[in-house]
Z-matrix of the N, CA and C atoms (Angstrom, degrees):
N
C 1 1.452
C 2 1.530 1 108.97
N 3 1.281 2 115.02 1 161.96
C 4 1.464 3 120.63 2 -176.62
C 5 1.522 4 110.68 3 -64.51
N 6 1.335 5 116.57 4 130.90
C 7 1.450 6 121.16 5 177.88
C 8 1.526 7 114.34 6 84.73
N 9 1.334 8 117.96 7 -5.47
C 10 1.470 9 120.81 8 179.21
C 11 1.513 10 110.35 9 -79.37
N 12 1.303 11 115.98 10 149.37
C 13 1.456 12 121.67 11 175.18
C 14 1.517 13 108.37 12 -107.44
N 15 1.311 14 116.28 13 126.83
C 16 1.453 15 121.76 14 -179.55
C 17 1.532 16 108.63 15 -106.68
N 18 1.321 17 116.73 16 147.96
C 19 1.460 18 119.87 17 176.95
C 20 1.518 19 109.73 18 -149.36
N 21 1.335 20 115.72 19 154.56
C 22 1.460 21 122.17 20 176.92
C 23 1.503 22 109.14 21 -88.84
N 24 1.343 23 116.01 22 142.05
C 25 1.457 24 121.39 23 173.14
C 26 1.514 25 108.30 24 -123.25
N 27 1.280 26 117.31 25 150.89
C 28 1.458 27 122.97 26 176.09
C 29 1.531 28 108.10 27 -124.44
N 30 1.340 29 116.97 28 80.67
C 31 1.463 30 120.35 29 -176.76
C 32 1.521 31 111.31 30 -69.38
N 33 1.309 32 115.74 31 154.38
C 34 1.459 33 120.52 32 172.98
C 35 1.517 34 107.06 33 -78.70
N 36 1.337 35 116.03 34 122.71
C 37 1.453 36 121.75 35 -175.40
C 38 1.524 37 108.82 36 -115.56
N 39 1.343 38 116.79 37 140.15
C 40 1.463 39 120.74 38 179.68
C 41 1.533 40 109.20 39 -123.87
N 42 1.327 41 114.87 40 180.00
C 43 1.456 42 120.13 41 178.71
C 44 1.521 43 112.18 42 93.58
N 45 1.350 44 114.51 43 -178.36
C 46 1.460 45 121.17 44 -179.30
C 47 1.526 46 109.30 45 -92.57
N 48 1.308 47 117.26 46 99.97
C 49 1.449 48 121.94 47 -178.86
C 50 1.512 49 112.54 48 -97.59
N 51 1.327 50 116.56 49 175.26
C 52 1.463 51 121.28 50 -179.54
C 53 1.518 52 112.27 51 -72.83
N 54 1.332 53 115.62 52 157.24
C 55 1.455 54 120.54 53 174.20
C 56 1.525 55 108.29 54 -73.24
N 57 1.325 56 116.99 55 167.61
C 58 1.464 57 120.11 56 176.83
C 59 1.502 58 109.58 57 -56.78
N 60 1.336 59 117.22 58 141.04
C 61 1.465 60 120.52 59 -177.08
C 62 1.520 61 110.70 60 -158.60
N 63 1.321 62 114.94 61 168.84
C 64 1.457 63 122.88 62 173.62
C 65 1.506 64 107.75 63 -141.72
N 66 1.319 65 117.39 64 161.55
C 67 1.454 66 121.57 65 177.77
C 68 1.512 67 115.00 66 70.22
N 69 1.318 68 117.89 67 18.02
C 70 1.462 69 122.94 68 178.72
C 71 1.524 70 110.23 69 -88.53
N 72 1.319 71 116.16 70 172.53
C 73 1.465 72 119.34 71 170.88
C 74 1.524 73 108.17 72 -108.66
N 75 1.314 74 115.48 73 150.27
C 76 1.467 75 122.11 74 175.18
C 77 1.526 76 105.47 75 -131.26
N 78 1.324 77 116.56 76 113.85
C 79 1.452 78 122.75 77 -172.44
C 80 1.520 79 110.09 78 -117.95
N 81 1.336 80 116.61 79 124.27
C 82 1.461 81 120.69 80 175.20
C 83 1.526 82 108.46 81 -75.44
N 84 1.326 83 116.27 82 124.30
C 85 1.461 84 121.14 83 -178.60
C 86 1.531 85 110.40 84 -81.78
N 87 1.343 86 117.24 85 164.60
C 88 1.469 87 121.64 86 -173.67
C 89 1.522 88 115.65 87 -58.78
N 90 1.339 89 118.85 88 -19.55
C 91 1.464 90 118.53 89 178.57
C 92 1.524 91 112.08 90 -72.02
N 93 1.335 92 116.54 91 -10.54
C 94 1.463 93 121.19 92 177.33
C 95 1.501 94 115.91 93 79.19
N 96 1.349 95 117.43 94 0.95
C 97 1.459 96 119.45 95 -178.61
C 98 1.533 97 113.81 96 -136.42
N 99 1.323 98 117.56 97 -0.76
C 100 1.459 99 120.61 98 179.34
C 101 1.530 100 108.78 99 -113.70
N 102 1.344 101 114.88 100 132.52
C 103 1.471 102 121.41 101 178.67
C 104 1.519 103 108.53 102 -111.94
N 105 1.340 104 116.66 103 128.89
C 106 1.460 105 122.67 104 175.17
C 107 1.518 106 108.68 105 -96.42
N 108 1.327 107 117.33 106 122.41
C 109 1.458 108 123.03 107 175.54
C 110 1.518 109 106.90 108 -107.10
N 111 1.351 110 116.10 109 124.00
C 112 1.460 111 121.03 110 -175.60
C 113 1.524 112 111.66 111 -131.87
N 114 1.329 113 115.56 112 135.90
C 115 1.448 114 122.62 113 170.76
C 116 1.513 115 114.63 114 65.94
N 117 1.326 116 114.68 115 -151.07
C 118 1.450 117 121.94 116 -176.89
C 119 1.514 118 111.04 117 103.28
N 120 1.313 119 115.42 118 -164.74
C 121 1.462 120 121.18 119 179.84
C 122 1.515 121 109.24 120 -141.04
N 123 1.318 122 115.07 121 152.16
C 124 1.450 123 122.39 122 -179.55
C 125 1.518 124 108.01 123 -139.77
N 126 1.305 125 117.16 124 152.38
C 127 1.462 126 118.62 125 178.76
C 128 1.533 127 110.14 126 -81.55
N 129 1.340 128 115.23 127 153.76
C 130 1.456 129 119.14 128 177.70
C 131 1.519 130 109.96 129 -74.30
N 132 1.313 131 117.35 130 -177.05
C 133 1.471 132 122.47 131 -175.49
C 134 1.525 133 111.30 132 -57.54
N 135 1.319 134 117.46 133 -39.43
C 136 1.456 135 121.13 134 -179.00
C 137 1.532 136 111.52 135 -77.27
N 138 1.336 137 117.35 136 -14.11
C 139 1.448 138 121.47 137 -179.86
C 140 1.506 139 114.33 138 80.05
N 141 1.329 140 117.92 139 11.77
C 142 1.461 141 121.34 140 -175.97
C 143 1.524 142 113.05 141 -95.03
N 144 1.318 143 116.57 142 -53.98
C 145 1.463 144 121.77 143 -174.88
C 146 1.519 145 110.44 144 -96.43
N 147 1.322 146 115.23 145 147.75
C 148 1.457 147 120.58 146 177.08
C 149 1.527 148 109.51 147 -91.76
N 150 1.313 149 115.36 148 136.54
C 151 1.448 150 122.92 149 177.87
C 152 1.526 151 107.42 150 -108.74
N 153 1.337 152 117.24 151 120.06
C 154 1.449 153 121.24 152 178.02
C 155 1.518 154 109.05 153 -78.26
N 156 1.318 155 117.25 154 140.07
C 157 1.464 156 121.73 155 -172.68
C 158 1.530 157 111.98 156 -113.05
N 159 1.329 158 115.06 157 144.89
C 160 1.458 159 122.27 158 177.62
C 161 1.519 160 108.90 159 -128.43
N 162 1.335 161 116.06 160 52.04
C 163 1.450 162 119.75 161 179.15
C 164 1.524 163 109.67 162 -125.04
N 165 1.318 164 115.37 163 166.42
C 166 1.453 165 120.91 164 -177.98
C 167 1.529 166 109.75 165 -144.03
N 168 1.320 167 114.53 166 138.99
C 169 1.464 168 120.93 167 -178.11
C 170 1.518 169 109.55 168 -134.23
N 171 1.337 170 115.71 169 153.23
C 172 1.460 171 122.28 170 178.34
C 173 1.525 172 109.03 171 -116.15
N 174 1.326 173 115.65 172 133.64
C 175 1.469 174 121.15 173 174.88
C 176 1.525 175 108.01 174 -113.85
N 177 1.329 176 116.26 175 116.84
C 178 1.456 177 122.93 176 174.74
C 179 1.526 178 106.90 177 -82.70
N 180 1.327 179 118.06 178 110.27
C 181 1.462 180 120.76 179 -175.57
C 182 1.528 181 113.56 180 -85.47
N 183 1.331 182 117.31 181 2.31
C 184 1.465 183 119.94 182 171.88
C 185 1.531 184 109.40 183 -90.21
N 186 1.341 185 115.83 184 -42.05
C 187 1.459 186 120.54 185 -178.95
C 188 1.525 187 112.53 186 -101.28
N 189 1.357 188 117.37 187 -10.73
C 190 1.462 189 123.92 188 -176.90
C 191 1.524 190 111.99 189 56.08
N 192 1.335 191 113.74 190 54.29
C 193 1.473 192 121.60 191 178.66
C 194 1.526 193 108.95 192 -125.89
N 195 1.349 194 115.48 193 130.85
C 196 1.467 195 122.61 194 173.63
C 197 1.518 196 109.77 195 -89.57
N 198 1.325 197 116.48 196 148.41
C 199 1.468 198 121.49 197 168.08
C 200 1.522 199 108.16 198 -152.27
N 201 1.327 200 115.64 199 153.92
C 202 1.458 201 120.93 200 178.17
C 203 1.528 202 107.98 201 -72.05
N 204 1.344 203 116.13 202 136.11
C 205 1.461 204 120.59 203 -179.00
C 206 1.521 205 110.62 204 -76.05
N 207 1.328 206 116.62 205 143.12
C 208 1.461 207 122.08 206 173.39
C 209 1.521 208 107.46 207 -87.99
N 210 1.318 209 117.03 208 117.71
C 211 1.464 210 122.21 209 -176.05
C 212 1.522 211 109.88 210 -114.24
N 213 1.321 212 116.67 211 131.82
C 214 1.467 213 120.99 212 173.02
C 215 1.510 214 108.18 213 -84.61
N 216 1.312 215 116.92 214 134.62
C 217 1.459 216 120.85 215 -179.63
C 218 1.519 217 111.07 216 78.10
N 219 1.315 218 115.64 217 -161.20
C 220 1.471 219 119.94 218 -178.86
C 221 1.527 220 109.58 219 -110.91
N 222 1.324 221 114.86 220 152.15
C 223 1.450 222 120.19 221 175.44
C 224 1.520 223 107.79 222 -120.84
N 225 1.320 224 116.41 223 146.72
C 226 1.450 225 122.06 224 -177.66
C 227 1.520 226 110.97 225 -86.27
N 228 1.342 227 114.41 226 156.05
C 229 1.448 228 119.87 227 168.49
C 230 1.525 229 105.92 228 -68.64
N 231 1.317 230 117.26 229 132.71
C 232 1.466 231 119.19 230 -176.16
C 233 1.523 232 110.14 231 -154.21
N 234 1.326 233 115.49 232 141.34
C 235 1.464 234 121.95 233 177.38
C 236 1.530 235 109.78 234 -137.79
N 237 1.323 236 116.98 235 145.22
C 238 1.468 237 121.51 236 177.91
C 239 1.518 238 114.43 237 76.06
N 240 1.293 239 117.61 238 21.10
C 241 1.458 240 123.54 239 -176.43
C 242 1.529 241 110.96 240 -97.83
N 243 1.318 242 115.60 241 179.06
C 244 1.457 243 123.40 242 172.26
C 245 1.515 244 108.12 243 -130.79
N 246 1.327 245 116.41 244 149.91
C 247 1.458 246 121.20 245 179.48
C 248 1.526 247 109.69 246 -135.04
N 249 1.343 248 115.37 247 141.70
C 250 1.464 249 121.16 248 177.58
C 251 1.528 250 109.42 249 -137.15
N 252 1.315 251 116.37 250 153.05
C 253 1.458 252 122.42 251 174.56
C 254 1.523 253 108.21 252 -77.55
N 255 1.352 254 116.87 253 128.04
C 256 1.455 255 119.76 254 177.74
C 257 1.524 256 113.46 255 -114.36
N 258 1.321 257 117.07 256 -20.22
C 259 1.459 258 119.92 257 -179.57
C 260 1.514 259 110.11 258 -157.41
N 261 1.317 260 116.43 259 141.11
C 262 1.450 261 121.25 260 175.52
C 263 1.505 262 109.23 261 -156.06
N 264 1.310 263 115.74 262 163.36
C 265 1.457 264 121.60 263 177.24
C 266 1.508 265 107.97 264 -123.52
N 267 1.309 266 116.35 265 129.43
C 268 1.468 267 120.58 266 178.45
C 269 1.512 268 111.39 267 -67.22
N 270 1.350 269 116.95 268 -19.54
C 271 1.464 270 121.12 269 -176.81
C 272 1.527 271 113.45 270 -93.79
N 273 1.334 272 117.06 271 -3.25
C 274 1.458 273 119.22 272 178.74
C 275 1.522 274 109.35 273 -141.38
N 276 1.314 275 116.33 274 173.51
C 277 1.460 276 120.71 275 178.73
C 278 1.526 277 111.39 276 -92.08
N 279 1.327 278 117.78 277 6.16
C 280 1.455 279 121.15 278 -176.68
C 281 1.519 280 110.12 279 -77.78
N 282 1.338 281 115.00 280 127.48
C 283 1.453 282 122.22 281 178.94
C 284 1.520 283 107.35 282 -131.03
N 285 1.318 284 118.38 283 135.14
C 286 1.459 285 122.03 284 176.89
C 287 1.524 286 107.91 285 -105.14
N 288 1.324 287 115.25 286 124.20
C 289 1.461 288 123.08 287 -178.12
C 290 1.519 289 108.66 288 -110.28
N 291 1.327 290 117.28 289 134.75
C 292 1.465 291 122.35 290 174.57
C 293 1.519 292 107.67 291 -103.52
N 294 1.335 293 116.46 292 122.43
C 295 1.461 294 122.82 293 179.61
C 296 1.499 295 108.54 294 -113.26
N 297 1.325 296 117.43 295 134.15
C 298 1.441 297 121.15 296 -177.30
C 299 1.527 298 111.02 297 -144.69
N 300 1.333 299 114.95 298 157.55
C 301 1.462 300 120.53 299 177.93
C 302 1.513 301 112.74 300 76.98
N 303 1.294 302 114.87 301 -172.26
C 304 1.458 303 120.79 302 178.20
C 305 1.509 304 112.98 303 80.83
N 306 1.325 305 113.78 304 -163.35
C 307 1.457 306 121.65 305 -178.17
C 308 1.518 307 108.32 306 -126.35
N 309 1.319 308 116.29 307 143.64
C 310 1.477 309 121.95 308 -175.46
C 311 1.515 310 114.02 309 -82.59
N 312 1.296 311 119.01 310 -6.54
C 313 1.461 312 119.58 311 -178.46
C 314 1.504 313 112.96 312 95.13
N 315 1.323 314 116.51 313 -3.37
C 316 1.451 315 121.49 314 177.93
C 317 1.533 316 110.19 315 -113.50
N 318 1.330 317 116.08 316 15.39
C 319 1.453 318 121.16 317 -179.57
C 320 1.503 319 114.86 318 87.65
N 321 1.352 320 117.40 319 -2.26
C 322 1.459 321 120.66 320 -177.97
C 323 1.521 322 110.41 321 -98.23
N 324 1.326 323 115.10 322 130.50
C 325 1.463 324 119.96 323 172.90
C 326 1.513 325 108.32 324 -81.21
N 327 1.336 326 116.40 325 147.87
C 328 1.452 327 120.53 326 178.73
C 329 1.510 328 111.19 327 -122.87
């Protein structure tokens, strides 16, 4: 906003977070303080080949703690996609995320 001062912070973060990656999605969940990081790609040990990822992590931005997300069903390896919240319940921790676009890791665009 006009007249606001913005600054970068580097908080101390704990917990089991995701490995370095690119092409992932980061979705702010309805609580306004939790970010879901899903998929993307990372280089292998030699740094030559890209490994497509099918994992998901939650970052609590109030406590700055990472944890692995509990996912119902299976999730695909995906890179270059976008994700949005489509359904949630204020009475439970269940959130439904819609992911679209990107590549599945098998060379197919979706």
